[in-house]
MARNURO-186273 format. One record per atom (N, C-alpha, C, CB): z, x, y; atom name; residue number from 1; residue in one letter. Coordinates in steps of 0.001 Angstrom, whole numbers, plus 500000, padded with zeros to 6 digits. Atoms other than C-alpha are relative to their C-alpha. Glycine has a CB too. Layout:
<nodes>
((Z X Y) "CA" NUM "A"),
...
</nodes>
This chain:
<nodes>
((499929 500339 498699) "N" 1 "M"),
((654705 307719 427746) "CA" 1 "M"),
((500968 498887 500546) "C" 1 "M"),
((498781 499698 500299) "CB" 1 "M"),
((498735 500982 499953) "N" 2 "K"),
((657862 305236 429022) "CA" 2 "K"),
((499467 499840 501772) "C" 2 "K"),
((502018 500850 499491) "CB" 2 "K"),
((499762 500140 498469) "N" 3 "T"),
((657416 303434 432533) "CA" 3 "T"),
((500876 498907 500258) "C" 3 "T"),
((498707 499766 500811) "CB" 3 "T"),
((499297 501128 500105) "N" 4 "T"),
((660136 301829 433867) "CA" 4 "T"),
((500395 499642 502045) "C" 4 "T"),
((501554 500415 498722) "CB" 4 "T"),
((499636 500257 498126) "N" 5 "N"),
((661411 300477 437682) "CA" 5 "N"),
((500995 500576 500562) "C" 5 "N"),
((500382 498575 500488) "CB" 5 "N"),
((497930 499685 499297) "N" 6 "I"),
((664104 301726 439799) "CA" 6 "I"),
((500516 498993 500313) "C" 6 "I"),
((500427 500889 501539) "CB" 6 "I"),
((499020 501489 499557) "N" 7 "K"),
((666654 299606 440202) "CA" 7 "K"),
((500929 500480 500963) "C" 7 "K"),
((501013 499204 498652) "CB" 7 "K"),
((499445 500351 498712) "N" 8 "S"),
((668820 298702 442939) "CA" 8 "S"),
((501482 500359 500085) "C" 8 "S"),
((499802 498522 500266) "CB" 8 "S"),
((498621 499872 500359) "N" 9 "S"),
((672338 299411 443426) "CA" 9 "S"),
((500533 499030 499216) "C" 9 "S"),
((500756 500079 501040) "CB" 9 "S"),
((499433 501535 500742) "N" 10 "K"),
((673181 295656 441717) "CA" 10 "K"),
((499307 500266 499046) "C" 10 "K"),
((499729 498371 500625) "CB" 10 "K"),
((500261 499912 501350) "N" 11 "G"),
((671032 296864 438773) "CA" 11 "G"),
((498665 499361 500045) "C" 11 "G"),
((501072 499338 499044) "CB" 11 "G"),
((501191 500854 500127) "N" 12 "N"),
((667692 295078 439726) "CA" 12 "N"),
((499140 500916 500109) "C" 12 "N"),
((499774 498880 500933) "CB" 12 "N"),
((500902 499252 499939) "N" 13 "S"),
((664313 296464 438796) "CA" 13 "S"),
((499352 499072 501715) "C" 13 "S"),
((499056 500048 498336) "CB" 13 "S"),
((500822 500291 498592) "N" 14 "I"),
((662569 297052 442311) "CA" 14 "I"),
((498315 500098 500030) "C" 14 "I"),
((500530 501150 501115) "CB" 14 "I"),
((501237 500158 500097) "N" 15 "P"),
((658968 295827 442192) "CA" 15 "P"),
((499389 501540 500707) "C" 15 "P"),
((499605 498532 500729) "CB" 15 "P"),
((501208 498643 499181) "N" 16 "N"),
((655969 298709 442950) "CA" 16 "N"),
((500756 501152 500187) "C" 16 "N"),
((499307 499656 501772) "CB" 16 "N"),
((499037 498822 499977) "N" 17 "Q"),
((658835 301528 442342) "CA" 17 "Q"),
((499896 500357 498556) "C" 17 "Q"),
((501599 499666 500522) "CB" 17 "Q"),
((500065 500345 501663) "N" 18 "F"),
((658102 302862 438897) "CA" 18 "F"),
((500210 501691 499727) "C" 18 "F"),
((498155 499104 499224) "CB" 18 "F"),
((499992 498539 500755) "N" 19 "I"),
((659395 306340 436806) "CA" 19 "I"),
((499414 499694 499024) "C" 19 "I"),
((501288 500733 499601) "CB" 19 "I"),
((500783 499858 500949) "N" 20 "I"),
((657086 307448 434496) "CA" 20 "I"),
((500466 501054 498974) "C" 20 "I"),
((498805 500235 500534) "CB" 20 "I"),
((500138 498952 500833) "N" 21 "H"),
((658093 309755 431338) "CA" 21 "H"),
((499082 499854 499550) "C" 21 "H"),
((500764 500264 499198) "CB" 21 "H"),
((500351 499587 500933) "N" 22 "T"),
((656951 311846 429283) "CA" 22 "T"),
((500138 501018 499202) "C" 22 "T"),
((499363 499922 500144) "CB" 22 "T"),
((499041 498961 500303) "N" 23 "P"),
((657683 314362 427050) "CA" 23 "P"),
((500134 501171 501013) "C" 23 "P"),
((499651 500548 498708) "CB" 23 "P"),
((499988 498401 499459) "N" 24 "E"),
((656978 317308 429209) "CA" 24 "E"),
((499977 499779 502021) "C" 24 "E"),
((498066 501049 499196) "CB" 24 "E"),
((499686 500577 498635) "N" 25 "V"),
((657076 315171 433022) "CA" 25 "V"),
((500432 498795 500155) "C" 25 "V"),
((499038 500008 500766) "CB" 25 "V"),
((499689 501371 499552) "N" 26 "T"),
((658353 312636 434904) "CA" 26 "T"),
((499301 499842 500992) "C" 26 "T"),
((501307 499669 500305) "CB" 26 "T"),
((500485 500234 498728) "N" 27 "F"),
((657000 311276 437839) "CA" 27 "F"),
((500698 498656 500610) "C" 27 "F"),
((498435 499904 499919) "CB" 27 "F"),
((499784 501430 499374) "N" 28 "F"),
((657701 308890 440655) "CA" 28 "F"),
((498896 499615 500845) "C" 28 "F"),
((501284 499906 500866) "CB" 28 "F"),
((501257 500878 499256) "N" 29 "Q"),
((655071 306230 441635) "CA" 29 "Q"),
((500615 498803 500694) "C" 29 "Q"),
((498790 499374 498855) "CB" 29 "Q"),
((499604 501032 498741) "N" 30 "S"),
((655443 303893 444916) "CA" 30 "S"),
((498705 499472 499926) "C" 30 "S"),
((500494 500632 501657) "CB" 30 "S"),
((501161 500385 500080) "N" 31 "Y"),
((652738 301592 444481) "CA" 31 "Y"),
((498995 500595 498628) "C" 31 "Y"),
((499548 500340 501324) "CB" 31 "Y"),
((500992 499070 500688) "N" 32 "D"),
((649654 303351 443344) "CA" 32 "D"),
((499959 501251 500390) "C" 32 "D"),
((498745 499609 500099) "CB" 32 "D"),
((500271 498232 499949) "N" 33 "S"),
((650392 306831 444388) "CA" 33 "S"),
((501210 500766 499132) "C" 33 "S"),
((500108 500692 501865) "CB" 33 "S"),
((499194 498533 500514) "N" 34 "I"),
((651985 309545 442462) "CA" 34 "I"),
((500542 500148 501206) "C" 34 "I"),
((499089 501482 499448) "CB" 34 "I"),
((499537 499202 498949) "N" 35 "I"),
((654794 310773 445028) "CA" 35 "I"),
((500612 501326 499812) "C" 35 "I"),
((500831 499311 500624) "CB" 35 "I"),
((499257 498827 500603) "N" 36 "V"),
((656943 313238 442891) "CA" 36 "V"),
((499503 499940 498895) "C" 36 "V"),
((501467 500045 499940) "CB" 36 "V"),
((500104 499625 500832) "N" 37 "K"),
((656558 315158 439911) "CA" 37 "K"),
((500548 500900 499553) "C" 37 "K"),
((499307 500019 499943) "CB" 37 "K"),
((499156 499044 500452) "N" 38 "T"),
((659057 316999 437975) "CA" 38 "T"),
((499978 500636 498707) "C" 38 "T"),
((501044 499559 500117) "CB" 38 "T"),
((500316 499414 500983) "N" 39 "T"),
((658813 319524 435294) "CA" 39 "T"),
((500863 500782 499436) "C" 39 "T"),
((499098 500509 500186) "CB" 39 "T"),
((499630 498787 500386) "N" 40 "F"),
((660345 322364 433345) "CA" 40 "F"),
((499003 501079 499705) "C" 40 "F"),
((500714 499817 499003) "CB" 40 "F"),
((500793 498652 500536) "N" 41 "E"),
((658993 325857 433606) "CA" 41 "E"),
((500973 501392 499732) "C" 41 "E"),
((498800 500442 501248) "CB" 41 "E"),
((499193 499240 499979) "N" 42 "D"),
((660461 328678 432342) "CA" 42 "D"),
((501613 499951 499839) "C" 42 "D"),
((499658 500363 500837) "CB" 42 "D"),
((498648 500621 500136) "N" 43 "G"),
((663578 326640 431864) "CA" 43 "G"),
((500474 499682 501148) "C" 43 "G"),
((500952 500761 499381) "CB" 43 "G"),
((499657 500620 498582) "N" 44 "Q"),
((663575 325444 435536) "CA" 44 "Q"),
((499758 499102 500587) "C" 44 "Q"),
((499794 500452 500755) "CB" 44 "Q"),
((500744 501270 499529) "N" 45 "R"),
((662875 322370 436977) "CA" 45 "R"),
((499611 500162 501234) "C" 45 "R"),
((500747 498762 499958) "CB" 45 "R"),
((501528 500121 499058) "N" 46 "V"),
((659956 322342 439144) "CA" 46 "V"),
((499971 498659 500666) "C" 46 "V"),
((498459 500079 498984) "CB" 46 "V"),
((500222 501375 499425) "N" 47 "V"),
((659547 319782 441415) "CA" 47 "V"),
((498437 500040 501414) "C" 47 "V"),
((501865 499538 500819) "CB" 47 "V"),
((501340 500216 499033) "N" 48 "Y"),
((656082 318789 443170) "CA" 48 "Y"),
((499892 498880 500778) "C" 48 "Y"),
((498764 499936 499268) "CB" 48 "Y"),
((499922 501169 499639) "N" 49 "L"),
((655493 316507 445828) "CA" 49 "L"),
((498586 499711 500808) "C" 49 "L"),
((501298 499826 500745) "CB" 49 "L"),
((501409 500061 499462) "N" 50 "D"),
((652208 315050 447084) "CA" 50 "D"),
((499863 500214 501306) "C" 50 "D"),
((499387 498822 499780) "CB" 50 "D"),
((500204 499297 498780) "N" 51 "K"),
((651075 316552 449859) "CA" 51 "K"),
((499462 498719 501315) "C" 51 "K"),
((498725 501319 499609) "CB" 51 "K"),
((500312 501267 498978) "N" 52 "T"),
((649444 312964 451415) "CA" 52 "T"),
((501106 498822 500107) "C" 52 "T"),
((498601 499240 499492) "CB" 52 "T"),
((499565 501557 500242) "N" 53 "Y"),
((651735 310421 450135) "CA" 53 "Y"),
((501735 500027 500012) "C" 53 "Y"),
((499317 499348 498277) "CB" 53 "Y"),
((498763 499536 500425) "N" 54 "W"),
((655205 312758 449938) "CA" 54 "W"),
((501319 498412 500836) "C" 54 "W"),
((500157 502051 500810) "CB" 54 "W"),
((499305 500226 499060) "N" 55 "N"),
((656414 311057 453358) "CA" 55 "N"),
((499576 498591 500714) "C" 55 "N"),
((499947 501155 500774) "CB" 55 "N"),
((500703 501072 499575) "N" 56 "Y"),
((654441 307998 453569) "CA" 56 "Y"),
((500342 498802 500852) "C" 56 "Y"),
((499648 499606 499076) "CB" 56 "Y"),
((499525 501113 499390) "N" 57 "S"),
((656325 305156 454652) "CA" 57 "S"),
((501401 499996 499547) "C" 57 "S"),
((499217 498745 499684) "CB" 57 "S"),
((498676 500732 500040) "N" 58 "K"),
((660283 303899 454961) "CA" 58 "K"),
((500554 499649 498319) "C" 58 "K"),
((499744 498488 500920) "CB" 58 "K"),
((500200 500642 501021) "N" 59 "T"),
((659904 302299 451730) "CA" 59 "T"),
((499902 501039 498773) "C" 59 "T"),
((498862 499158 500241) "CB" 59 "T"),
((500029 498984 501162) "N" 60 "T"),
((658756 305025 449508) "CA" 60 "T"),
((500785 501592 500525) "C" 60 "T"),
((498170 500239 499549) "CB" 60 "T"),
((499051 499116 499339) "N" 61 "S"),
((660827 307765 451673) "CA" 61 "S"),
((501636 499396 499006) "C" 61 "S"),
((499934 499650 502090) "CB" 61 "S"),
((498464 500498 500701) "N" 62 "K"),
((663930 305407 450166) "CA" 62 "K"),
((500010 500261 498797) "C" 62 "K"),
((500411 498503 500014) "CB" 62 "K"),
((499859 499813 501684) "N" 63 "Y"),
((663143 305498 446894) "CA" 63 "Y"),
((499537 501182 499388) "C" 63 "Y"),
((499236 498963 499227) "CB" 63 "Y"),
((500092 498372 499920) "N" 64 "R"),
((661966 309078 446852) "CA" 64 "R"),
((501182 500503 499845) "C" 64 "R"),
((499479 500607 501278) "CB" 64 "R"),
((498633 499316 499979) "N" 65 "N"),
((665500 310005 447841) "CA" 65 "N"),
((500551 499833 498887) "C" 65 "N"),
((500920 499586 500966) "CB" 65 "N"),
((499327 501085 501003) "N" 66 "Q"),
((666837 307697 445083) "CA" 66 "Q"),
((499461 500899 498875) "C" 66 "Q"),
((499437 498140 500025) "CB" 66 "Q"),
((500476 499520 500616) "N" 67 "F"),
((664827 309279 442829) "CA" 67 "F"),
((500071 501839 499841) "C" 67 "F"),
((499075 499348 500267) "CB" 67 "F"),
((499472 498396 499697) "N" 68 "L"),
((665491 313060 443885) "CA" 68 "L"),
((501649 500528 500167) "C" 68 "L"),
((499345 500387 501462) "CB" 68 "L"),
((498927 499645 499910) "N" 69 "G"),
((669026 312162 444203) "CA" 69 "G"),
((500671 501045 501165) "C" 69 "G"),
((500061 500330 498905) "CB" 69 "G"),
((499569 498908 498747) "N" 70 "E"),
((669341 313839 447625) "CA" 70 "E"),
((499264 499243 500961) "C" 70 "E"),
((499478 501809 499915) "CB" 70 "E"),
((500742 500409 498823) "N" 71 "T"),
((668118 312813 451345) "CA" 71 "T"),
((499077 500706 500512) "C" 71 "T"),
((500684 499796 500917) "CB" 71 "T"),
((501570 499611 499555) "N" 72 "K"),
((665281 313577 453302) "CA" 72 "K"),
((500466 501331 500785) "C" 72 "K"),
((499024 498662 501150) "CB" 72 "K"),
((499291 498856 499214) "N" 73 "K"),
((667326 316315 455258) "CA" 73 "K"),
((499794 501260 498903) "C" 73 "K"),
((501823 499610 500382) "CB" 73 "K"),
((499194 498682 501331) "N" 74 "E"),
((668423 318164 451581) "CA" 74 "E"),
((498228 500293 499719) "C" 74 "E"),
((501405 499083 497896) "CB" 74 "E"),
((501251 499922 500710) "N" 75 "T"),
((664201 317582 450616) "CA" 75 "T"),
((499400 500763 500876) "C" 75 "T"),
((499259 498745 499650) "CB" 75 "T"),
((500704 498728 498943) "N" 76 "M"),
((662795 319484 453829) "CA" 76 "M"),
((500480 501037 499779) "C" 76 "M"),
((500142 499958 501501) "CB" 76 "M"),
((499464 498496 499754) "N" 77 "R"),
((665406 322268 453733) "CA" 77 "R"),
((499298 500605 498305) "C" 77 "R"),
((502255 500100 500252) "CB" 77 "R"),
((501123 499522 500995) "N" 78 "K"),
((663651 322658 449935) "CA" 78 "K"),
((498552 500416 500074) "C" 78 "K"),
((499884 499159 499263) "CB" 78 "K"),
((501075 499824 499981) "N" 79 "I"),
((660460 322551 450744) "CA" 79 "I"),
((499983 501624 501226) "C" 79 "I"),
((499292 498455 500365) "CB" 79 "I"),
((499944 498445 499177) "N" 80 "E"),
((661178 325248 453801) "CA" 80 "E"),
((500494 501277 498960) "C" 80 "E"),
((501319 499923 501435) "CB" 80 "E"),
((499637 498810 500891) "N" 81 "A"),
((662744 327564 451269) "CA" 81 "A"),
((498885 500174 498692) "C" 81 "A"),
((501626 499726 499391) "CB" 81 "A"),
((501299 499607 501210) "N" 82 "G"),
((659637 327252 448925) "CA" 82 "G"),
((500729 499467 498439) "C" 82 "G"),
((499600 502206 499921) "CB" 82 "G"),
((499546 500274 501258) "N" 83 "I"),
((662082 325533 446340) "CA" 83 "I"),
((499021 498766 499426) "C" 83 "I"),
((501600 499643 500077) "CB" 83 "I"),
((500924 501125 500416) "N" 84 "Y"),
((659687 322171 446251) "CA" 84 "Y"),
((498604 500209 500401) "C" 84 "Y"),
((500442 498694 500575) "CB" 84 "Y"),
((501260 499729 499614) "N" 85 "K"),
((656011 322730 446265) "CA" 85 "K"),
((499105 498812 500122) "C" 85 "K"),
((499481 500907 499140) "CB" 85 "K"),
((500986 501036 499596) "N" 86 "F"),
((653296 320301 447411) "CA" 86 "F"),
((498680 500339 499280) "C" 86 "F"),
((499800 499952 501610) "CB" 86 "F"),
((501306 500191 500740) "N" 87 "A"),
((650395 319434 445498) "CA" 87 "A"),
((499377 498886 499612) "C" 87 "A"),
((500032 500520 499011) "CB" 87 "A"),
((500737 500990 499727) "N" 88 "N"),
((647526 316896 445242) "CA" 88 "N"),
((500036 499035 498471) "C" 88 "N"),
((498526 500611 500546) "CB" 88 "N"),
((499761 500359 501403) "N" 89 "L"),
((648540 314551 442749) "CA" 89 "L"),
((499619 498697 499668) "C" 89 "L"),
((501338 500143 499644) "CB" 89 "L"),
((500468 501155 500165) "N" 90 "N"),
((646738 311763 443435) "CA" 90 "N"),
((498417 500156 500164) "C" 90 "N"),
((500685 499064 500926) "CB" 90 "N"),
</nodes>
């Protein structure tokens, strides 16, 4: 398992915003809460969002967007299309 801080556009580590890598799963954690879990199932990337905290605050949303590489609008479309799934990650 390896944990790193998310980096700013200037390359600085952002406190309390973490990416956790394991051989099978990658997580985005904001403060003490897991926000996103990504894994591969049957060769496809699968994204799980925590049903309670996925959109908890402006800061969480900003770094969730950075982690996923998309805007909130794109995330919402993927939720509505069933591409992203909700789970209890905490």
